[in-house]
N, C-alpha and C positions, 0 to 999 in steps of 0.2 A: 838930604838923604836920597831924594828922588834924583838929583843930579848925579850922584855917585852911581846910582843904579843904571842910569842912562849912559854914563861914561863907560861902565863896565860892559854893557850890552854893545855899545858901539865898537869897542875893542874886539869883542867876540866875532863881529861881522856876521855874514851869512850862516856861519857855522852855528852860532848861537840860535838863530832862527830855526835852523833844521833840528837842533837838539831839542828846543822847546816844543816844536811840532811832533817830534818822535815821542816825547814824554806824554803829551796829551793824547796822541793817537793810540798809544798802548793802554789807554783807559785809566792812567793814574790821575788822581784829582790834581789838575794843573791848569792855569788860565792861559791855555795856548793861544786863544784868540787875542788876548790882550797883548801877547808877545808880537803876534803878527802885526798888530796895530802899531806898536811901538817901533818895530823894525821899519815899517812903512814911514813912519815919522823920521827915523834916523837916517835912512838910506837916501843918499843923493845921487840918484841914478836916473837914466832916461825912462820914459813910460814903457817902451818895449823891453828894456832890461828888467823892469819891475814885473812884467808879464812873464818873462822867462823864469825869474826867480820864483814867482807863484807857481809856474808849471813844475819846477824842480821840487818846491816845498810841498806840492800836492802829491807828487810821487813818494816823498818821504812819509807823508801822512798815511797813504794807502799801504805802504810797505809795513809800517808799524801797526796799523789796524788790523793786520792778519794775526797779530798776538791775541787779541780778544776774540777774533773770529775763530781761531784754532781752540781756544779755551771754551767757546761755545759749543763746538763739536763734542769736546770732552763731557760738558755739562749735560748735553742732549743724551749721551749713552747712560749717564748716571740717572737722569730724570725718568727715562724709560723703565728703569729698574724699580724706582721708588713710587711712581705715579701711574695713573691709568694711560697705558700705551696707546689706546685708540684715540683718546682725546689729544694726547701730544702729536700723534701722527696727523690728526685732523687740523690741528692748529698749524702744523708744519706745511701742509698742503695749502692752507689758506694763505700763509705768508708767501710761499713760493708762487702762488697765482697772483696775489694782489699786493704783497708787501715789498717787492723789490724796489719799486719807486720810492718807498719810504726810506730806503737806504740813502738815496739822493736827497730827498726833501728834508731829511732830519739832520744832515751834516751841519747846517748853519745854527742849529739849536743846541741847547745844552744836552739833549738826549742823543745826539749824533754818535757819540762814542759807545753808547750801550746798544746801539742797533747792530753793532759788529758781533756782539754776543748772541743777539736774537737771530742774526743771519746765520751764524755758525750752528746754532741749535736747529735751525730750520733746513739745514743742508742746502743752502743756496749754492749754486755752482761757484767755484772759486773765481773763475774768469768773470762771471756776472757780478759777483761782489766787487771785484776790483773795478770793473768798468762803471757800475752804478755809483761806487764810492767816489771815484775820480770825477764823474759828472757833478756831484755835489760839492766836493772840496775845492776844485779848481776856480770855479766862479767865486766862491766864498773867500778864498785866500786872496784872489785878485781884488775884490772889493775892499777887504780889510787893508791891504797894502796901499791901495789908492786913498782910502779914507785917511789912513795914517799919514800919508804923504801930503795930503792937502790941508789937514787940520793941525790944530794945536792939541796939547794934551787934554784940554778940557773938552774939545770936540770928540776926541777919541773916547774918553770916559763916558760922555753922553751917548755917543753911538752904541757902546757896549751895554749900557743900561737899557737902551731902547731894544736892542736885540734880545736881551735876556727877558724882558717883558713879552716880546713877541713870541719867544720860545714857551713861556708859560701859558700864553693865551692859546698857542697851537696845541699844546699838550692838553689844555682843558677842553678844546673843541674835540680833539681825537678821543679823549676819555668819555666825553658826553655822547658822542656818536656811537662809540662802542657799547656804553650803557643802554642807549636806546635800542640798539640793535639786539643786545642781549635780552632786554625785557621783551621785546617783540617776539623774539624767538621762543622764550620760555612761555609767553602767552599763547603762541601758536601751538606748542607742544601740549600745553594744558588743554586747550580747546580740542585738539585731536584725541587726547586721552579720554576726555568727557564723552565725545562722540563715539569712541570705540568702546 
């Protein structure tokens, strides 16, 4: 069965890679990283050609990540009607000030696709979103293609499992940091209320 899938992907060529990347970037549940690794395994090209393919594939990713980015702008308008507008605007300002690099840093993790929605909701400049997305996607695509090229399928699967664990650990650290910050802020507000 695996060999049939590999033969099919080999026949699709680079177009199959671009389609798989487009599906993942549009935020549909799809194992795009696995496809990039498999294509790295299947392609018998020079290292510079692999880098060029990665550059093109990264443009495809960024282009299709504009779909959830745009949906995020729509969600933002809806959320301002349903929730406390001041809190939403405060969160938007925080993300615009500190969160842009999270666009880049989250791309290799499982949460990278969802950061496009948050970026749209936070009204990040379109060009900044594109640049920060590309800065995160291009190195990641390149690493995946080269790992696929150098390894066998067991190595590819091991690498994906390792990266998934890294993503969960990173998400846990971010959640913990946010929780500590939130508790610190609430405690500070409570102290100020007691004094006032």
